[in-house]
C-alpha positions in Angstrom: 15.0 -14.2 -41.7 15.5 -11.9 -44.6 18.1 -9.1 -44.6 16.4 -5.8 -43.8 17.1 -2.6 -45.8 18.6 -0.8 -42.7 21.7 -2.9 -42.8 22.9 -1.0 -45.8 23.6 2.1 -43.7 25.2 0.4 -40.7 28.6 1.6 -41.6 27.5 5.1 -42.7 29.8 7.9 -41.7 28.3 9.4 -38.5 30.2 12.6 -39.1 28.0 13.5 -42.0 25.0 13.3 -39.6 26.1 14.8 -36.3 28.8 17.2 -37.3 30.1 17.2 -33.8 33.6 15.7 -33.2 32.6 14.2 -29.8 29.4 12.7 -31.1 31.3 11.4 -34.2 33.7 9.5 -31.9 30.7 8.4 -29.8 29.0 7.1 -32.9 32.0 5.0 -33.8 32.1 3.6 -30.3 28.4 2.8 -30.5 28.9 0.8 -33.7 31.8 -1.1 -32.1 29.7 -1.9 -29.0 26.9 -3.2 -31.3 29.5 -5.3 -33.1 31.0 -6.7 -29.9 27.7 -7.6 -28.3 26.6 -9.3 -31.5 29.9 -11.2 -31.8 29.8 -12.3 -28.2 26.5 -14.0 -28.8 27.5 -15.3 -32.3 30.6 -16.9 -31.0 28.8 -18.7 -28.2 26.2 -20.1 -30.6 28.0 -20.4 -34.0 31.7 -20.8 -33.3 32.2 -22.5 -29.9 31.7 -26.3 -30.1 28.4 -27.4 -28.7 28.6 -31.0 -27.5 25.2 -31.2 -25.9 23.3 -29.8 -28.9 21.2 -27.6 -26.6 20.8 -24.0 -27.8 23.1 -21.7 -26.0 21.0 -18.6 -26.8 21.5 -14.9 -26.2 19.6 -11.9 -27.3 21.2 -10.1 -30.2 18.1 -8.0 -31.0 17.5 -7.0 -27.4 21.2 -5.9 -27.1 21.0 -4.0 -30.4 17.9 -2.2 -29.1 19.8 -0.6 -26.2 23.3 -0.3 -27.6 23.0 3.4 -28.4 21.5 4.2 -25.0 24.2 2.3 -23.1 27.0 3.8 -25.2 25.7 7.4 -24.6 25.4 6.7 -20.9 28.8 5.1 -20.3 30.8 7.4 -22.5 29.1 10.6 -21.8 27.2 10.7 -18.6 28.3 8.3 -15.9 30.4 9.3 -12.9 32.3 6.8 -10.7 29.7 7.3 -7.9 26.9 6.4 -10.2 25.5 2.8 -10.5 23.5 1.2 -13.3 21.1 -1.8 -13.5 21.3 -3.2 -17.0 18.2 -5.0 -18.4 18.9 -8.8 -18.4 19.1 -9.4 -22.1 21.6 -6.6 -22.7 24.4 -8.3 -20.7 26.5 -8.7 -23.9 26.4 -4.9 -24.4 27.7 -4.4 -20.8 30.5 -6.9 -21.4 31.4 -5.2 -24.7 31.6 -1.8 -23.0 33.7 -3.2 -20.1 36.0 -4.8 -22.6 36.6 -1.5 -24.4 37.2 0.2 -21.1 39.8 -2.4 -20.1 37.9 -4.0 -17.2 37.2 -7.3 -19.0 39.9 -9.5 -20.5 39.5 -10.6 -24.1 39.6 -14.3 -23.1 36.1 -13.9 -21.6 34.4 -12.6 -24.7 34.2 -16.2 -26.1 32.7 -17.6 -22.8 29.1 -16.2 -22.8 26.9 -18.8 -21.0 29.9 -21.1 -20.6 30.7 -22.7 -17.3 32.8 -20.2 -15.4 32.4 -17.6 -18.1 30.1 -14.6 -18.7 26.7 -15.1 -17.2 23.5 -15.2 -19.1 22.4 -12.1 -17.3 24.5 -9.5 -15.4 25.6 -10.9 -12.0 27.6 -9.1 -9.3 28.8 -12.3 -7.8 29.5 -14.5 -10.9 30.6 -12.2 -13.8 34.4 -11.4 -14.0 33.8 -7.8 -14.9 32.1 -4.9 -13.0 28.4 -5.3 -12.6 26.5 -2.9 -10.3 23.3 -4.8 -10.0 22.4 -8.4 -10.7 19.4 -8.7 -13.0 17.6 -11.5 -14.7 14.4 -11.9 -12.8 11.8 -9.6 -14.4 11.1 -6.5 -12.5 13.6 -7.1 -9.7 16.6 -5.7 -11.5 14.6 -2.7 -12.7 13.6 -1.7 -9.2 16.9 -2.6 -7.4 18.5 0.8 -7.8 15.5 2.4 -6.0 16.2 0.2 -3.0 19.9 0.7 -3.5 19.4 4.5 -3.3 17.5 4.1 0.0 20.2 1.8 1.3 22.9 4.2 0.2 21.2 7.1 2.0 20.8 4.9 5.1 24.5 4.1 5.3 25.2 7.8 5.4 23.5 7.9 8.8 25.8 5.1 10.0 29.1 6.2 8.6 28.5 10.0 8.7 30.0 10.3 5.3 27.9 11.7 2.4 27.7 9.2 -0.4 25.5 10.0 -3.4 25.4 9.2 -7.1 22.7 8.6 -9.6 21.1 5.2 -9.7 20.2 4.3 -13.2 17.8 1.5 -14.4 17.8 0.4 -18.0 14.4 -1.2 -18.5 12.8 -3.0 -21.4 9.3 -1.8 -22.0 7.8 -5.3 -21.7 9.4 -5.4 -18.2 6.9 -2.8 -17.2 4.2 -5.4 -17.3 5.6 -6.8 -14.0 3.4 -5.6 -11.1 6.3 -5.3 -8.8 7.6 -2.4 -10.9 4.5 -0.4 -10.1 4.4 -1.4 -6.5 7.9 0.1 -6.2 7.2 3.3 -8.2 4.1 4.0 -6.1 5.8 3.6 -2.7 5.7 6.8 -0.7 9.4 6.8 -0.1 10.4 6.9 -3.8 9.1 10.4 -4.8 11.9 12.0 -2.7 14.7 10.1 -4.4 16.1 12.5 -6.9 19.1 10.3 -7.8 16.8 7.8 -9.5 16.9 7.7 -13.3 15.1 5.1 -15.3 15.6 4.8 -19.1 12.9 2.8 -20.7 14.0 1.0 -24.0 10.6 1.4 -25.7 11.0 -1.1 -28.7 7.4 -2.2 -28.5 8.3 -5.9 -28.7 8.3 -8.7 -26.1 9.4 -12.3 -26.4 6.7 -13.5 -28.7 5.4 -10.6 -30.7 5.0 -6.9 -31.3 2.9 -5.8 -28.4 -0.1 -4.0 -29.9 -1.1 -1.7 -27.0 2.2 -0.5 -25.5 1.9 3.3 -25.5 4.4 5.8 -24.2 1.5 8.1 -23.2 0.2 5.6 -20.7 3.6 5.2 -19.1 4.1 8.9 -19.1 0.9 9.4 -17.1 1.6 6.6 -14.7 5.1 7.9 -13.8 3.9 11.5 -13.7 1.1 10.6 -11.3 3.7 9.0 -9.0 5.6 12.3 -8.9 8.4 11.5 -11.4 9.9 13.8 -14.0 9.0 12.3 -17.4 11.2 12.9 -20.5 10.2 11.4 -23.8 12.8 10.9 -26.5 10.6 10.0 -29.5 12.4 10.9 -32.7 16.0 11.4 -33.8 17.3 14.5 -35.5 17.0 13.2 -39.1 13.3 12.4 -38.7 12.8 15.7 -36.8 14.4 17.5 -39.8 11.8 16.0 -42.1 9.0 16.9 -39.8 10.1 20.5 -39.9 9.3 20.6 -43.6 5.9 21.2 -45.2 3.7 18.3 -44.4 5.8 17.4 -41.3 3.0 18.0 -38.8 0.9 15.4 -40.6 3.8 13.0 -40.7 4.4 13.4 -37.0 0.7 12.8 -36.2 0.6 9.8 -38.4 3.6 8.1 -36.8 2.5 9.0 -33.2 -1.0 7.6 -33.8 0.1 4.6 -35.7 -0.3 1.2 -34.0 2.9 -0.6 -32.9 2.4 -3.5 -35.4 1.9 -1.2 -38.3 5.0 0.8 -37.5 7.1 -2.3 -37.0 5.9 -3.5 -40.5 7.3 -0.3 -42.0 10.8 -1.3 -40.8 10.7 -4.3 -43.1 9.7 -2.2 -46.2 11.7 -1.1 -49.2 11.6 2.7 -50.1 8.9 1.9 -52.7 6.7 0.2 -50.2 7.3 3.0 -47.7 6.0 5.6 -50.1 2.8 3.5 -50.6 2.2 2.6 -46.9 3.4 5.6 -44.9 0.9 8.2 -46.0 -2.0 6.0 -44.8 -5.6 7.0 -45.6 -6.2 9.8 -43.1 -6.7 13.5 -43.7 -3.0 14.2 -43.9 -2.1 11.4 -46.4 -1.7 13.7 -49.3 0.6 16.1 -47.3 2.7 13.1 -46.2 2.9 11.7 -49.7 4.0 15.1 -51.0 6.7 15.4 -48.3 8.3 12.0 -48.8 8.1 12.3 -52.6 11.1 14.6 -52.5 13.2 12.4 -50.1 15.8 10.1 -51.5 15.2 6.4 -51.0 18.2 5.9 -48.7 17.3 8.9 -46.5 13.7 7.8 -46.3 14.7 4.3 -45.1 17.0 5.8 -42.5 14.5 8.4 -41.4 11.6 6.0 -40.6 13.8 4.2 -38.1 15.6 7.3 -36.8 14.0 7.1 -33.3 15.3 9.0 -30.3 16.8 6.0 -28.5 19.2 5.6 -31.4 20.1 9.3 -31.8 23.1 10.3 -29.6 22.4 14.0 -29.9 18.7 13.5 -28.8 19.8 11.3 -25.9 22.4 13.9 -24.8 19.7 16.5 -24.8 17.5 14.3 -22.7 20.2 13.8 -20.1 20.7 17.5 -19.8 17.0 17.9 -18.7 17.2 15.6 -15.7 16.0 17.2 -12.5 17.9 15.8 -9.6 15.2 16.8 -7.1 12.8 14.0 -8.1 13.0 10.6 -9.8 13.2 10.7 -13.5 12.1 8.4 -16.3 13.4 8.8 -19.8 11.2 7.0 -22.3 13.3 6.4 -25.4 11.8 5.0 -28.6 13.9 2.3 -30.1 13.9 -0.4 -32.7 14.5 -4.0 -31.6 17.5 -5.4 -33.5 18.6 -1.9 -34.6 21.4 -2.1 -37.1 21.1 -5.9 -37.5 19.7 -7.9 -40.4 16.9 -9.0 -38.1 15.9 -5.5 -37.3 12.1 -5.0 -36.7 11.3 -8.6 -37.3 8.3 -9.5 -35.0 10.0 -12.7 -33.9 13.6 -11.5 -33.5 13.7 -11.6 -29.7 15.9 -14.7 -29.4 16.8 -15.2 -33.1 20.4 -15.5 -34.0 22.2 -14.2 -37.1 23.3 -16.9 -39.5 26.9 -17.2 -40.4 26.2 -15.6 -43.7 24.3 -12.7 -42.1 27.1 -12.2 -39.6 29.7 -12.0 -42.3 27.6 -9.5 -44.3 27.2 -7.4 -41.2 31.0 -7.5 -40.6 31.5 -6.3 -44.2 29.1 -3.4 -43.9 30.6 -2.4 -40.5 34.2 -2.7 -41.7 34.9 -5.5 -39.1 36.8 -8.7 -39.4 34.5 -11.7 -38.6 37.5 -13.9 -38.0 39.1 -11.5 -35.5 36.2 -9.7 -34.0 37.7 -8.4 -30.8 39.4 -5.3 -32.1 40.0 -2.4 -29.8 40.4 1.2 -31.0 43.7 2.8 -31.9 44.7 4.7 -28.7 45.6 7.7 -30.8 42.3 7.9 -32.6 39.4 10.2 -31.3 37.5 7.0 -30.4 40.5 5.6 -28.6 41.1 8.8 -26.7 37.4 9.0 -25.6 37.6 5.4 -24.4 40.8 6.1 -22.4 39.4 9.3 -20.8 36.2 7.5 -19.9 38.0 4.6 -18.3 40.0 7.1 -16.2 36.9 9.0 -15.3 34.9 5.9 -14.2 37.8 4.3 -12.3 36.7 3.3 -8.8 39.1 2.7 -6.0 38.7 -0.5 -4.1 36.0 0.0 -1.5 37.4 -0.6 2.0 35.0 -2.9 3.9 34.2 -2.1 7.5 34.1 -5.3 9.6 30.7 -5.7 11.3 30.8 -5.4 15.1 30.8 -8.6 17.1 27.2 -9.7 17.9 26.7 -11.0 21.4 25.6 -14.6 21.7 23.6 -14.5 24.9 22.1 -11.7 27.0 22.2 -14.0 30.0 18.6 -13.7 30.8 16.2 -16.7 31.2 12.6 -15.8 30.4 10.0 -17.0 32.8 6.2 -17.1 32.9 4.3 -17.3 29.6 5.6 -15.7 26.4 5.5 -16.0 22.6 8.4 -16.2 20.2 7.0 -13.2 18.3 7.2 -11.0 21.4 10.7 -12.3 22.1 11.8 -10.6 18.8 10.9 -7.1 20.0 12.4 -7.8 23.5 15.7 -9.1 22.0 16.1 -6.0 19.9 15.6 -3.7 22.9 18.0 -5.9 24.9 20.5 -5.5 22.1 20.3 -1.8 22.2 21.2 -1.9 25.9 23.8 -4.6 25.8 25.5 -3.9 22.5 24.7 -0.4 21.2 27.4 -0.5 18.5 25.7 -3.6 17.1 22.2 -2.1 17.5 23.2 1.0 15.7 23.6 -1.1 12.5 20.2 -2.8 12.9 17.6 -1.6 10.5 14.1 -3.1 10.6 11.7 -3.0 7.7 8.0 -3.8 7.7 5.1 -3.5 5.2 2.7 -1.8 7.5 2.7 -4.5 10.2 5.1 -3.1 12.8 2.7 -3.0 15.7 1.1 -6.4 15.0 4.5 -8.1 14.9 5.7 -6.7 18.2 8.1 -4.1 16.8 6.3 -1.2 18.5 8.8 -0.9 21.4 11.8 -1.0 19.1 10.2 1.6 16.7 9.4 3.9 19.6 13.0 3.6 20.8 14.9 4.2 17.5 12.4 6.1 15.4 11.4 5.8 11.7 13.8 6.5 8.9 12.8 9.1 6.3 14.6 11.3 3.8 13.7 14.3 5.8 12.4 15.0 9.3 8.6 15.1 9.5 6.4 16.4 12.3 4.6 13.8 14.5 1.2 15.3 15.0 0.3 12.7 17.6 3.3 13.3 19.8 1.1 15.1 22.4 -1.7 12.5 22.3 -1.5 10.5 25.5 -3.6 7.7 24.1 -1.2 7.1 21.2 1.0 4.1 22.1 3.2 3.9 19.0 5.2 7.0 18.4 5.9 7.7 14.7 9.0 9.9 14.8 10.3 10.2 11.2 13.8 11.5 10.6 17.0 10.6 8.6 18.5 8.9 11.7 15.6 6.5 12.4 16.3 2.8 12.2 12.9 1.4 11.1 11.7 1.7 7.5 8.0 1.4 7.0 6.7 0.5 3.5 3.3 0.1 2.1 1.5 -3.3 2.0 3.8 -4.8 -0.7 5.9 -7.8 0.4 8.0 -7.7 -2.8 9.1 -4.2 -1.9 10.0 -5.4 1.6 12.3 -8.2 0.5 13.7 -6.2 -2.4 14.8 -3.5 0.1 16.1 -6.1 2.4 18.3 -7.5 -0.4 19.9 -4.0 -1.0 20.3 -3.2 2.7 22.0 -6.6 3.0 24.4 -5.7 0.2 25.7 -2.5 1.7 28.7 -4.2 3.1 30.0 -5.1 -0.3 28.5 -2.2 -2.3 29.2 0.8 0.0 31.6 -0.8 2.5 29.2 -0.4 5.4 27.7 -3.6 6.9 24.1 -3.5 8.2 21.9 -5.9 10.1 18.6 -5.7 8.1 15.6 -7.5 9.7 12.3 -7.6 7.8 9.1 -8.6 9.4 5.9 -9.8 7.6 3.1 -12.2 8.2 4.3 -15.7 7.6 1.5 -16.6 5.2 2.9 -14.0 2.8 6.5 -15.2 2.8 5.8 -17.3 -0.3 4.6 -14.2 -2.1 8.0 -12.5 -1.3 10.2 -15.6 -1.6 11.3 -15.3 -5.2 12.6 -11.7 -5.0 14.1 -12.4 -1.6 15.8 -15.5 -3.1 17.1 -13.4 -5.9 18.4 -10.8 -3.5 20.4 -13.6 -1.7 21.7 -14.7 -5.1 22.9 -11.1 -5.7 24.8 -11.0 -2.5 22.2 -9.5 -0.1 22.4 -10.9 3.4 19.3 -10.2 5.6 17.0 -11.7 8.2 13.4 -12.3 7.2 10.9 -12.9 10.1 7.6 -14.5 9.3 5.1 -14.0 12.1 2.5 -15.1 13.1 2.7 -18.5 11.5 0.9 -21.8 10.9 -2.6 -23.0 11.7 -1.8 -22.0 15.3 -3.2 -18.7 14.1 -6.5 -20.6 14.5 -9.2 -17.8 14.5 -7.8 -16.2 11.4 -8.7 -19.2 9.3 -7.1 -20.7 6.2 -6.4 -17.4 4.5 -3.8 -16.5 7.1 -2.4 -19.9 7.9 1.0 -20.9 6.4 1.7 -24.5 5.5 4.8 -24.8 3.3 7.0 -22.2 4.8 8.8 -24.4 7.3 10.7 -26.2 4.5 12.2 -23.0 3.2 15.4 -23.6 5.2 15.7 -27.0 3.6 15.5 -25.6 0.1 16.8 -22.0 -0.1 20.5 -21.6 -0.9 22.4 -19.1 1.2 19.8 -19.1 4.0 19.5 -20.7 7.4 15.9 -21.2 8.7 14.9 -21.3 12.3 11.6 -22.0 14.0 12.2 -21.5 17.8 9.8 -22.9 20.4 10.8 -20.7 23.3 11.7 -17.1 23.9 15.3 -18.0 24.8 15.6 -20.0 21.5 14.3 -17.0 19.6 16.9 -14.7 21.2 19.7 -17.1 20.5 18.8 -17.9 16.9 18.3 -14.2 16.2 21.7 -13.3 17.5 23.3 -16.2 15.7 21.6 -15.1 12.4 22.9 -11.6 12.9 26.4 -12.8 13.3 26.3 -14.2 9.8 25.4 -10.9 8.1 27.6 -8.2 6.5 30.6 -10.3 5.6 32.1 -12.5 2.8 30.6 -16.0 2.9 27.8 -14.6 5.1 24.3 -16.0 5.0 20.7 -14.8 5.3 18.2 -16.2 7.7 14.5 -16.9 8.0 12.8 -17.0 11.4 9.3 -18.4 11.7 7.7 -17.1 14.9 4.4 -17.7 16.6 1.9 -15.8 18.7 1.0 -18.9 20.8 1.7 -18.3 24.5 4.0 -21.0 25.8 5.0 -21.7 29.4 8.7 -20.8 29.4 9.5 -23.3 32.2 9.0 -26.1 29.7 12.3 -25.0 28.1 14.2 -26.3 31.1 17.1 -24.0 30.4 20.2 -25.3 32.4 21.4 -23.1 35.2 25.0 -24.2 35.0 26.8 -21.7 32.7 28.6 -24.5 30.7 25.4 -26.5 30.3 23.6 -23.4 29.3 26.2 -22.7 26.6 25.9 -26.3 25.4 22.2 -25.8 25.0 22.7 -22.5 23.1 25.1 -24.2 20.7 22.6 -27.0 20.1 19.8 -24.5 19.5 21.7 -22.6 16.9 23.0 -25.8 15.3 19.5 -27.2 14.7 18.0 -28.9 17.8 18.3 -30.3 21.3 16.9 -33.1 23.5 14.2 -31.5 25.6 13.1 -34.7 27.5 15.2 -37.9 27.8 13.5 -41.2 28.9 15.5 -43.9 30.7 14.7 -46.5 28.1 12.8 -44.9 25.3 10.4 -46.8 23.1 10.1 -44.0 20.6 11.3 -40.5 19.9 8.9 -37.6 19.4 10.5 -35.0 17.2 8.8 -31.6 17.2 9.3 -28.0 16.4 8.0 -24.5 17.2 4.5 -24.0 18.5 3.8 -27.8 18.9 6.4 -28.4 21.6 3.8 -28.2 24.4 1.7 -30.8 22.7 4.6 -33.1 22.2 5.6 -32.8 25.9 2.0 -33.4 26.9 1.9 -36.5 24.7 5.1 -37.8 26.2 3.6 -37.6 29.7 0.5 -39.5 28.7 2.6 -42.1 26.9 4.9 -42.5 30.0 1.8 -43.1 32.1 0.8 -45.9 29.8 4.2 -47.5 30.0 5.6 -46.1 26.7 8.5 -43.8 27.6 9.7 -41.5 24.8 12.4 -39.0 24.1 11.3 -35.5 23.0 13.6 -33.7 20.6 13.0 -30.0 19.9 14.1 -29.0 16.4 15.0 -25.4 15.7 16.4 -25.7 12.1 15.5 -28.6 9.8 17.8 -27.1 7.2 20.8 -27.3 9.4 20.1 -30.8 10.3 19.7 -31.8 6.7 23.0 -30.2 5.9 24.5 -32.2 8.9 23.1 -35.4 7.5 24.5 -34.6 4.1 27.9 -33.9 5.7 27.8 -37.2 7.6 27.1 -38.9 4.3 30.1 -37.2 2.6 27.9 -35.1 0.3 28.6 -31.8 2.0 32.2 -31.6 3.3 31.6 -28.2 4.9 28.7 -29.2 7.0 29.5 -30.4 10.6 27.5 -33.4 11.7 28.1 -33.4 15.5 24.6 -32.1 16.2 23.1 -35.4 14.9 25.1 -37.4 17.4 23.9 -35.3 20.2 20.2 -35.2 19.5 19.8 -38.5 17.7 22.5 -40.8 19.0 22.7 -44.2 17.4 22.3 -46.1 20.8 18.8 -44.4 21.2 17.6 -45.2 17.6 13.9 -46.1 18.1 10.7 -45.5 16.0 10.1 -41.8 15.4 7.0 -39.5 15.3 7.6 -36.1 13.8 5.0 -33.3 14.3 5.0 -29.6 13.4 2.7 -26.8 12.5 3.5 -27.1 8.8 3.9 -29.6 6.0 5.0 -33.0 7.5 7.7 -33.6 4.9 9.8 -30.9 6.6 10.9 -33.3 9.4 10.3 -36.6 7.7 13.9 -37.0 6.5 15.1 -37.3 10.1 13.9 -40.9 10.3 16.6 -41.7 7.7 19.4 -40.7 10.1 19.2 -44.2 11.6 16.6 -45.8 9.2 13.9 -46.1 11.8 10.1 -46.5 11.3 8.3 -43.2 11.4 4.9 -41.4 11.4 5.0 -37.8 10.1 2.3 -35.5 11.4 1.7 -32.0 10.1 -0.5 -29.8 8.0 -1.2 -30.8 4.4 -4.6 -29.2 3.7 -6.0 -25.7 3.8 -6.8 -24.4 7.3 -10.0 -23.7 9.1 -11.0 -21.0 11.5 -11.8 -22.0 15.0 -10.5 -22.7 18.5 -6.9 -23.9 18.5 -7.8 -27.3 19.9 -10.4 -27.8 17.2 -8.0 -26.7 14.5 -5.2 -29.0 15.8 -7.6 -31.9 16.0 -8.8 -31.2 12.4 -5.2 -31.4 11.1 -4.2 -34.4 13.3 -1.5 -32.5 15.2 -3.2 -32.5 18.6 -2.0 -34.5 21.7 -4.3 -37.4 20.9 -3.0 -37.7 17.4 0.6 -37.7 18.6 -0.2 -40.4 21.2 -2.0 -42.6 18.6 0.9 -42.3 16.1 3.4 -43.3 18.7 1.4 -46.3 19.9 1.0 -47.4 16.2 4.7 -47.6 15.9 5.5 -49.2 19.3 2.7 -51.7 19.9 
């Protein structure tokens, strides 16, 4: 790429422009932050040896776009109680700032995207310097501070200690294409969060091109309609001073109405070209031409790119207008690659400066390319501002409250007919009676499906959380079963029908133990068919340190009358594949209780884990569970349930083993009785967690040293290794690996096609998971 004209003024004396000692010092810091972020990426790509030959990458232009905004925020606005989510591609700017503030050692500046070094995108768990929010997955980092604000407010009701601070999101304009952003902005809970401040880096470019139709006006209207305060920072003071002259109104209208590609092209023009192109052909062209005719070349070149997002005074003025009674968005016009030789180039998103360009930049900025990690003289105005900022932003180590001990068993044995979905609501109510200190830290979340997922009793008991108390107009209606009492001490958060919002909030509620020092037990409930829609943001929340329980219910083709649209197929394998998560699919109410309590005991602590529970609305005779009456035998069963499975029926001399899970346990037991009557005795093993069993198998094979393997010996002992039939209401590969424990022949039954509406017997028969299919598969293996 060719060197752009703007690079000539990179080292210009800011004092001649601002005339404010503090802004002068801030401008010097801004240039150093730009230099450091550029150098961090340059070293990773041009200096550090690259044995593999694979491009390391980085985003110098994206970092340059927001360097002014981040400098003005950190060194002029932030308080220690504030938190900031930094757009993914600006991580080098964050590292540069942290280095200047003394919270990142110099040795890390050369390790961007190196194993054990600075991460590609800001990471709370992996970066060596302070990171408030992990970002990287488009839209999730942008919205995280909103859910962080709700989580922070919620912890106040638990701790009794007020804990507030602004929650900033630094968002690239192209990131606003992500639908999850608008799902969050439109949620009814958000309009009351005055601590939310978004700053949109409006550089009008995405990865591939200058986006032709990005318009601040559209964003302004969308945010305003959602109840946000909107502040637009369009032009800097130099450009505003030109617009104050004769012909300035025409110039303003021309630039505002200009298409994004046309404006970006002006950034690549010499002064002569600018004088020819800028006036345009409209009614005000002569006035514009007359105005710029008297402007020096250097000033004209600087003015056309003097946008508000690169003007420290304009940004400071914008911050002063923030209304803390409602969420605020600041739309700041910027230039992608500002101050770099690649400035304004339509394909500069991931481009890297050449060695020659980097050295030319160093020369213009007065930096040493061979020793790029210079800090300010402590006695200089810049050094003093850095020091006072570091002192101001210092955070004491957050004391972490240990979560209360979760009970393992309520001691009750369900009888009659029940569903695992109903067992969830019952267990939460039992928890409130048996362990109120634990129940006080439970917060449930639902996207408008509380009643249909059996949370009504719990919600009636604990109330609904809201920023302020709201009157329940149906409190005196005798026919209203669900009581919607909304107040700041409620323990259920109801969202709109947006699963991504649900899991994003779960992630932040699950991070309060490390972020605010207050552990919670967050439990989110949604229909199991929609787990996959929410899986990516929930997974990212786990990556970022959020520990929560996701309950998918109802599930599978067992939801027969609903048809294929509401029948999940792939979700049972989530526990096999999702890092940091244990998956359970209990068959009986007691199994649901035990696995829920075990999952809760893993939350809110270092090395904790999230959990996914797949529950069913299928009524099951609870006597089939055959829960031992002896206390020691009962505890042995409980330990097996939470470890992954147990033997439900043991034959004297088995010819085969039927391995089943969840809703299909009754069919497996019925098949075993028919087989026994035909002289083919079988064992029946009930699986509760395929993921834990897979980890156990890996542990036994020496591939996972931390995974205990004792459960395999108890449910699949080598002396009872016989052909195996696996069957579940989900994809058959979920349990297929179990045949490899002892290398036995197997048949794997499950669901591998879209569902059908109908009676449950018809649907099971259609998918080949009915009793007849289990019997046939077993006989195929044994006769």
